[in-house]
C-alpha positions in Angstrom: 23.1 17.9 1.1 26.3 17.6 -0.9 24.3 15.8 -3.6 21.8 18.6 -3.6 24.6 21.2 -4.0 25.9 19.2 -7.0 22.5 19.3 -8.6 22.2 23.1 -8.0 25.6 23.5 -9.7 24.5 21.3 -12.6 21.4 23.4 -13.0 23.5 26.5 -13.2 25.8 24.9 -15.8 22.8 23.8 -17.8 21.4 27.3 -17.6 18.1 26.1 -16.1 15.4 28.8 -16.1 12.1 29.1 -14.3 10.4 27.8 -17.4 12.7 24.7 -17.6 11.8 21.2 -16.5 14.0 18.9 -14.5 13.5 15.1 -15.1 14.3 12.6 -12.3 15.0 9.1 -13.7 15.7 6.5 -11.0 14.7 5.3 -7.6 13.4 7.0 -4.5 16.5 8.8 -3.5 17.0 10.2 -7.0 13.4 11.6 -7.0 13.6 13.0 -3.5 16.9 14.8 -4.2 16.0 16.0 -7.7 12.6 17.2 -6.5 14.1 19.1 -3.6 16.7 20.7 -5.8 14.0 21.7 -8.2 11.8 23.1 -5.4 14.6 25.3 -4.1 16.3 26.4 -7.3 15.1 29.8 -8.5 12.4 29.4 -5.8 11.0 26.5 -7.7 11.2 25.0 -11.2 9.0 22.3 -12.8 10.1 18.7 -12.6 9.0 15.3 -13.8 9.4 12.1 -11.9 10.1 8.8 -13.7 10.5 6.2 -11.0 12.3 3.0 -11.9 12.1 1.1 -8.6 9.0 -0.6 -7.1 9.3 1.4 -3.9 9.5 4.7 -5.8 6.6 3.8 -8.1 4.1 3.1 -5.3 5.3 5.5 -2.7 8.0 8.2 -2.9 7.1 9.4 -6.4 3.6 10.4 -5.3 2.5 13.3 -3.2 5.1 16.0 -3.8 7.3 15.3 -0.8 10.9 16.0 -1.6 13.9 16.3 0.6 17.1 14.9 2.1 18.2 13.1 5.2 20.5 14.5 7.8 22.9 12.4 10.0 20.5 13.0 12.9 17.3 11.7 11.2 15.3 10.9 8.1 13.5 13.6 6.0 14.4 16.5 8.3 15.0 18.8 5.3 12.5 19.0 2.5 9.6 20.7 0.8 6.3 20.0 -0.8 6.9 20.4 -4.5 4.7 18.1 -6.6 6.1 17.0 -10.0 4.1 18.1 -13.1 4.0 14.4 -14.2 4.8 11.0 -12.8 5.6 8.5 -15.5 5.6 4.9 -14.4 6.7 1.9 -16.6 6.4 -1.4 -14.7 8.6 -3.0 -17.4 11.6 -1.4 -15.7 11.0 -3.7 -12.7 12.3 -6.6 -14.8 15.8 -5.1 -14.3 15.6 -5.0 -10.5 17.4 -7.5 -8.3 15.1 -9.7 -6.1 16.0 -7.7 -2.9 14.7 -4.5 -4.4 11.5 -6.1 -5.4 10.9 -7.3 -1.9 12.0 -3.9 -0.6 9.2 -2.2 -2.6 6.6 -4.9 -1.6 6.8 -3.6 2.0 5.3 -0.3 0.9 2.6 -2.2 -1.2 1.7 -4.2 1.9 1.5 -1.0 3.9 -0.9 0.5 1.4 -3.0 -2.7 1.8 -3.1 -2.3 5.6 -4.0 1.4 5.6 -6.6 1.4 2.9 -7.0 -1.6 0.7 -8.0 -4.8 2.4 -8.4 -6.7 -0.9 -4.9 -5.8 -1.9 -3.6 -7.0 1.5 -5.5 -10.2 1.1 -4.1 -10.8 -2.4 -0.6 -10.2 -1.2 -1.1 -12.6 1.6 -2.2 -15.2 -1.0 1.1 -14.6 -2.8 3.2 -15.5 0.2 5.7 -18.3 -0.3 7.7 -16.7 -3.2 11.2 -17.2 -1.9 13.0 -16.8 -5.2 13.2 -14.3 -8.0 11.6 -16.6 -10.5 8.4 -16.6 -8.5 8.3 -12.8 -8.1 9.1 -12.2 -11.7 5.9 -14.0 -12.7 3.6 -11.6 -10.8 1.4 -9.1 -12.6 3.5 -6.0 -11.6 1.4 -3.6 -13.6 -1.7 -4.5 -11.6 0.1 -4.5 -8.3 1.6 -1.1 -9.0 -1.7 0.3 -10.2 -3.6 -0.8 -7.1 -0.9 0.3 -4.7 -0.6 3.7 -6.4 -4.4 4.2 -6.2 -4.4 3.9 -2.4 -1.9 6.7 -2.0 -3.3 8.9 -4.8 -6.8 8.8 -3.1 -5.2 9.8 0.2 -3.1 12.7 -1.0 -5.9 14.1 -3.1 -8.0 14.4 0.1 -5.1 15.7 2.2 -2.2 17.0 0.1 -0.3 18.7 3.0 -0.6 16.0 5.7 -3.0 17.7 8.0 -4.9 14.5 8.8 -5.7 11.5 6.6 -2.3 11.6 4.9 -0.6 10.8 8.2 -1.9 7.3 7.8 0.8 6.8 5.2 3.3 7.0 8.1 2.3 3.6 9.4 5.4 1.6 10.0 7.6 4.6 9.3 8.0 6.1 12.8 9.8 3.1 14.2 11.0 2.1 10.8 12.9 5.3 10.1 14.5 5.1 13.6 15.6 1.5 13.0 16.9 2.3 9.5 19.0 5.2 10.9 20.2 3.1 13.8 21.4 0.4 11.3 23.5 3.0 9.5 21.3 2.3 6.5 22.5 -1.3 6.3 18.7 -2.0 6.3 16.9 -0.9 3.2 14.0 1.4 3.6 11.4 -1.2 2.8 13.0 -3.7 5.2 13.0 -1.1 8.0 9.3 -0.2 7.2 8.4 -3.9 7.4 10.0 -4.1 10.9 8.3 -0.9 11.8 4.9 -2.2 10.7 5.1 -5.2 13.0 6.4 -3.2 16.0 3.7 -0.6 15.5 1.0 -3.2 15.1 2.2 -4.8 18.3 2.1 -1.4 20.0 -1.5 -0.9 18.6 -2.6 -4.1 20.2 -0.9 -3.3 23.6 -2.6 0.1 23.6 -6.0 -1.3 22.7 -6.2 0.4 19.4 -6.2 -2.9 17.5 -7.7 -6.2 18.4 -5.4 -9.1 19.2 -4.2 -11.0 16.1 -3.4 -8.0 13.8 0.3 -8.1 14.5 0.4 -11.9 13.7 -1.5 -11.3 10.4 0.8 -8.6 9.2 3.9 -10.5 10.3 2.8 -13.6 8.4 2.3 -11.7 5.2 5.6 -9.9 5.5 7.6 -13.1 6.3 5.8 -14.9 3.5 7.2 -12.4 1.0 10.7 -12.7 2.4 10.7 -9.5 4.5 12.2 -9.0 8.0 9.8 -8.5 10.9 12.1 -8.1 14.0 14.6 -5.4 15.0 18.0 -7.0 14.3 19.9 -8.0 17.4 22.8 -5.7 18.2 21.1 -2.4 17.2 21.6 0.2 19.8 18.3 0.9 21.5 19.5 4.3 22.6 20.1 5.3 19.0 16.6 4.1 18.1 15.1 6.2 20.9 17.3 9.2 20.0 16.1 9.0 16.4 12.5 8.8 17.5 12.9 11.9 19.6 13.9 13.8 16.4 11.1 12.4 14.3 9.4 15.0 12.1 6.0 13.9 13.3 6.8 14.8 17.0 4.5 17.5 18.4 4.5 19.0 21.9 7.5 16.8 22.8 5.5 13.6 22.1 5.9 11.2 19.3 2.7 10.7 17.4 2.0 7.5 15.5 -0.3 6.2 12.8 -1.5 2.9 14.3 -3.6 0.2 12.6 -7.0 -0.5 14.0 -7.6 -3.4 11.5 -6.6 -4.1 7.9 -8.1 -1.2 6.0 -8.2 1.3 8.8 -5.5 3.3 10.6 -5.8 5.8 13.5 -3.6 8.9 13.1 -2.1 11.2 15.7 -1.8 8.6 18.5 0.4 9.9 21.3 2.9 7.4 22.6 5.1 8.4 25.5 6.7 5.1 26.4 8.1 3.2 23.4 8.8 -0.5 24.0 11.3 -2.4 21.9 11.7 -6.1 21.9 
């Protein structure tokens, strides 16, 4: 919240008015904080998001969710305040280090699982790129376009997360808890990758998904250099504590978006006992 306060002070110094426009240039954190500051300054000023990371392009820049984390959990403070424009230039990805490209690919894979089987299949076919030279040769414009299309379709149907949009939370319930328990030594995409595997396993155990889905998702993630298991040494109690503060909790019960198969996710699944292994 200190960063948001700094932005509010900067807005005052810049004499921002209700007719002004704030431009957020950078990754997901920049967009989230700038958007939240714009949402709350003068009860809302216009803003434009120019994401420069893969993760921000395909996920956080879309849908109007803005906010900040608290020490107790992810995204506990925020507002729906859609940017007037999202401007994406995939050429900026050429400046990213390899680890950030893989970080963003986790969200692309998630979009494939929840609503684009062909995208997931094509990503699976790409597995085996273990170095930056391989990744840099990909058609990032096409990958970004297809991944963005999945989320845009969902948020147009359900802008305020009353139903279908909850499918975008696949991998994020456990992923956010693991990310927090790691003290953010895990990047967001890495934590989501771990969360997708754990939640696919949970889906199989609950009979939501048929056997084999976890293995399929795990194989694709590993093939693109992403982690798939909760790192040893993370405090399970901290993970459980973070889950109990999850923003998707309702009636004292954590609710998940669990995959049925590649291309279909069931939302609002109540899970009372959360296994970790």
